[in-house]
C-alpha positions as CSV (number, residue, x, y, z in Angstrom):
1,M,-6.9,-3.9,-30.2
2,T,-5.5,-6.5,-32.6
3,P,-6.7,-10.1,-32.0
4,E,-4.0,-12.7,-31.0
5,P,-3.9,-16.4,-31.8
6,W,-5.2,-18.6,-29.0
7,P,-2.2,-19.8,-26.9
8,Q,-1.0,-23.3,-27.7
9,D,-1.9,-26.1,-25.3
10,F,-4.8,-24.3,-23.6
11,D,-8.3,-25.4,-24.1
12,L,-11.3,-23.0,-24.0
13,E,-14.9,-23.4,-22.9
14,V,-17.3,-20.5,-23.1
15,F,-20.7,-20.3,-21.3
16,D,-23.5,-17.9,-22.1
17,E,-24.4,-18.0,-18.4
18,I,-23.0,-19.7,-15.3
19,D,-22.9,-19.2,-11.6
20,S,-19.2,-18.2,-11.8
21,T,-16.2,-19.3,-13.8
22,Q,-14.3,-19.8,-10.5
23,S,-16.9,-22.2,-9.1
24,E,-17.1,-24.2,-12.3
25,A,-13.3,-24.4,-12.5
26,R,-13.1,-25.6,-8.8
27,R,-15.7,-28.3,-9.5
28,R,-13.7,-29.5,-12.4
29,A,-10.4,-29.5,-10.6
30,Q,-11.9,-31.4,-7.7
31,A,-13.4,-33.9,-10.2
32,G,-9.9,-34.5,-11.6
33,E,-9.8,-32.4,-14.8
34,R,-6.2,-31.8,-15.8
35,G,-6.4,-28.6,-17.9
36,P,-4.9,-26.3,-18.8
37,V,-8.3,-24.8,-19.8
38,W,-9.8,-21.3,-19.7
39,I,-13.4,-21.2,-18.6
40,V,-15.3,-18.1,-19.7
41,A,-18.7,-16.7,-19.1
42,R,-20.7,-14.0,-20.9
43,R,-22.8,-13.6,-17.7
44,Q,-22.3,-14.8,-14.1
45,T,-25.2,-15.1,-11.7
46,A,-23.0,-15.6,-8.6
47,G,-19.6,-14.0,-9.3
48,H,-17.4,-13.5,-6.3
49,G,-14.0,-12.1,-5.3
50,R,-11.7,-12.5,-2.3
51,R,-13.2,-13.7,0.9
52,G,-16.5,-14.4,-0.8
53,R,-17.2,-10.8,-1.6
54,G,-19.6,-10.3,-4.5
55,W,-18.3,-9.4,-7.9
56,S,-20.4,-7.5,-10.4
57,S,-20.5,-9.4,-13.7
58,P,-22.4,-7.4,-16.4
59,E,-22.3,-8.6,-19.9
60,G,-19.6,-6.9,-21.9
61,N,-17.0,-7.3,-19.2
62,L,-14.4,-10.2,-19.1
63,M,-15.1,-13.0,-16.6
64,A,-12.7,-16.0,-16.9
65,T,-10.8,-18.6,-14.9
66,V,-7.8,-20.6,-15.9
67,L,-7.4,-24.1,-14.5
68,M,-3.9,-25.7,-14.5
69,R,-1.9,-28.4,-12.7
70,P,1.7,-26.9,-12.7
71,A,4.5,-28.5,-10.9
72,I,5.1,-25.8,-8.3
73,A,5.5,-25.7,-4.5
74,I,2.7,-24.7,-2.3
75,A,5.0,-22.2,-0.6
76,D,5.4,-20.4,-3.9
77,A,1.6,-20.1,-4.6
78,P,1.2,-16.6,-3.2
79,Q,3.5,-15.3,-5.9
80,I,0.8,-16.2,-8.5
81,S,-1.1,-13.1,-7.4
82,F,1.7,-10.9,-8.8
83,V,2.0,-12.9,-12.0
84,A,-1.7,-12.6,-12.6
85,A,-1.9,-8.9,-11.9
86,L,0.9,-8.3,-14.4
87,A,-1.0,-10.3,-17.0
88,V,-4.0,-8.0,-16.5
89,A,-1.8,-5.0,-16.7
90,D,-0.5,-6.2,-20.0
91,L,-4.1,-6.3,-21.3
92,L,-5.0,-2.9,-19.8
93,D,-1.9,-1.4,-21.5
94,R,-3.3,-2.5,-24.8
95,C,-6.7,-1.0,-24.0
96,A,-5.8,2.1,-22.1
97,P,-2.0,2.8,-22.5
98,G,-0.4,4.8,-19.7
99,H,-3.3,4.4,-17.2
100,C,-2.6,1.2,-15.4
101,T,-1.0,0.8,-12.0
102,L,-1.1,-2.1,-9.5
103,K,-2.2,-2.0,-5.9
104,W,-0.7,-4.6,-3.5
105,P,-1.0,-7.5,-4.0
106,N,-3.1,-7.9,-7.1
107,D,-5.5,-5.1,-7.9
108,P,-5.1,-3.6,-11.3
109,L,-6.1,0.1,-11.4
110,L,-7.0,2.6,-14.1
111,D,-6.2,6.2,-13.0
112,G,-6.1,5.0,-9.4
113,R,-9.5,3.2,-9.5
114,K,-10.1,-0.5,-9.4
115,A,-10.6,-1.9,-12.9
116,A,-10.1,-5.6,-12.4
117,G,-9.9,-8.4,-9.8
118,V,-7.7,-11.4,-9.6
119,L,-8.6,-14.5,-7.5
120,P,-6.1,-17.3,-7.1
121,D,-7.2,-20.6,-5.6
122,S,-5.3,-23.9,-5.2
123,A,-5.1,-27.2,-3.4
124,G,-1.9,-29.0,-2.3
125,R,-0.6,-32.5,-1.9
126,A,1.1,-34.0,1.1
127,D,4.6,-33.7,-0.6
128,G,4.3,-29.9,-0.6
129,T,3.4,-29.4,-4.3
130,L,0.2,-28.1,-5.8
131,D,-2.4,-30.5,-7.0
132,W,-4.3,-27.8,-8.9
133,L,-4.3,-24.1,-9.5
134,L,-7.1,-21.7,-10.5
135,V,-6.8,-18.1,-11.3
136,G,-9.9,-16.1,-11.8
137,F,-10.0,-12.8,-13.7
138,G,-12.7,-10.1,-13.8
139,V,-11.9,-7.1,-15.9
140,N,-14.1,-4.1,-16.2
141,L,-14.2,-3.6,-20.0
142,A,-17.6,-2.0,-20.5
143,A,-18.9,-1.1,-17.0
144,S,-17.9,-1.0,-13.3
145,P,-20.0,-1.2,-10.1
146,D,-20.9,2.0,-8.3
147,D,-21.9,0.3,-5.0
148,T,-18.4,-0.4,-3.7
149,P,-16.4,1.1,-0.8
150,Y,-13.6,2.0,-3.2
151,P,-13.6,3.9,-6.5
152,T,-13.9,1.8,-9.6
153,A,-13.3,2.3,-13.3
154,S,-13.8,0.5,-16.6
155,V,-11.9,0.7,-19.8
156,R,-14.9,2.5,-21.3
157,S,-15.0,5.1,-18.5
158,V,-11.4,5.9,-19.1
159,T,-11.1,5.7,-22.9
160,G,-14.7,6.0,-24.1
161,L,-14.5,2.6,-25.8
162,A,-15.2,-0.9,-24.5
163,P,-13.0,-3.6,-26.1
164,D,-14.5,-6.8,-27.5
165,P,-14.4,-9.4,-24.6
166,D,-13.3,-12.2,-27.0
167,I,-10.4,-10.2,-28.3
168,A,-9.5,-9.1,-24.7
169,L,-9.6,-12.7,-23.6
170,G,-7.1,-13.7,-26.3
171,V,-4.7,-10.9,-25.2
172,L,-5.1,-11.9,-21.5
173,A,-4.6,-15.6,-22.2
174,N,-1.3,-14.9,-24.1
175,A,-0.1,-12.5,-21.4
176,W,-0.8,-15.0,-18.7
177,K,1.1,-17.7,-20.5
178,R,4.1,-15.4,-21.0
179,R,4.1,-14.1,-17.5
180,F,3.6,-17.5,-15.9
181,E,6.3,-19.2,-17.9
182,D,8.7,-16.3,-17.2
183,W,8.0,-16.6,-13.4
184,Q,8.4,-20.4,-13.5
185,G,11.6,-20.2,-15.5
186,R,13.4,-17.3,-13.8
187,G,11.9,-17.2,-10.4
188,F,10.1,-14.3,-8.5
189,G,12.8,-11.7,-8.9
190,P,11.9,-10.4,-12.4
191,T,8.2,-10.6,-11.6
192,R,8.8,-8.6,-8.4
193,E,10.7,-5.9,-10.3
194,A,8.0,-5.7,-13.0
195,W,5.3,-5.4,-10.3
196,L,7.2,-2.7,-8.4
197,A,7.6,-0.7,-11.6
198,R,3.8,-0.3,-11.6
199,A,3.3,-0.1,-7.8
200,H,0.5,2.2,-6.8
201,G,1.2,4.2,-3.6
202,I,4.8,3.1,-3.1
203,G,6.7,5.7,-1.0
204,R,3.4,7.0,0.4
205,D,1.3,6.3,3.5
206,V,-1.3,3.5,3.2
207,R,-3.9,2.0,5.5
208,V,-3.3,-1.7,6.1
209,Q,-6.4,-3.6,7.0
210,L,-5.9,-7.0,8.6
211,P,-8.7,-9.3,10.0
212,D,-8.0,-8.2,13.6
213,E,-6.4,-4.8,13.2
214,T,-5.9,-1.7,11.0
215,F,-2.8,0.5,11.0
216,T,-1.2,3.2,8.9
217,A,2.4,2.9,7.5
218,R,4.5,3.9,4.6
219,F,4.6,1.5,1.7
220,E,8.3,1.0,1.1
221,G,8.4,-2.1,-1.2
222,L,8.2,-5.8,-1.4
223,T,10.3,-8.6,0.1
224,D,11.7,-11.3,-2.1
225,T,8.6,-13.4,-1.3
226,G,6.1,-10.6,-2.1
227,A,5.3,-9.4,1.4
228,L,4.6,-5.7,1.7
229,I,7.3,-3.7,3.6
230,A,5.5,-1.2,5.8
231,R,7.5,1.5,7.7
232,L,5.6,2.3,10.9
233,P,5.4,5.8,12.3
234,S,7.8,4.6,15.1
235,G,10.4,3.9,12.4
236,G,10.1,0.2,12.7
237,I,9.4,-2.2,9.8
238,R,6.5,-4.5,9.6
239,L,6.1,-7.2,6.9
240,V,2.5,-7.9,5.7
241,A,2.0,-11.2,4.0
242,A,-1.8,-10.9,3.4
243,G,-4.3,-8.1,3.9
244,D,-6.0,-5.1,2.3
245,V,-4.2,-1.9,1.5
246,F,-5.8,1.5,0.9
247,P,-4.2,4.9,0.1
248,V,-4.3,7.5,2.8
249,A,-5.5,11.0,1.6
250,A,-2.7,13.6,1.7
């Protein structure tokens, strides 16, 4: 993978070890740091994913968070998940061409197994705009955990080679900048179409897990705001704005 120049206007801070890049970025955002800045760790002692779930952070993988203060509406913040997932897919395409798909809303997969995690976080103002935005990225370059309820993969397990994390970071940072600027400039439509072109499980039955219920439905697409369109066995449509989705074995 060819190195890319660091994207203009973004600062970079690298830690040999830290609790988590997401926690450090949140502390900085709450303290008033403006960004944009990428915060990167060689090792994390308390990496975490959605809903506080632990995130394995072995050395050789990519662990990073970008902190920004973009002028966007709070209502549009959920779309960031799709922007970030596409940026990771751009990186994985460079590492393992032809293997990457995306599971709703923001899980990058390699050969159907989870290979990365994306964790957006933000705070809003009274006027309905964002005060700050964080997006955490964890990409399994060298290794993947084996103690998870879902199958996982790494670039190394798929291709036999683990990319250099520093080179991978440069590719990801440039992909994020391109994808974010495209979304900000052209709206969600092109991002939605790009995501659907990679959608894992579209047209097939999935198990939708919500905090208070679980149901099975056919994954039929996305609304123009990013909600999952689920066709129920009764024939009715249900829109899911947030939740976990898992494939149903044929």
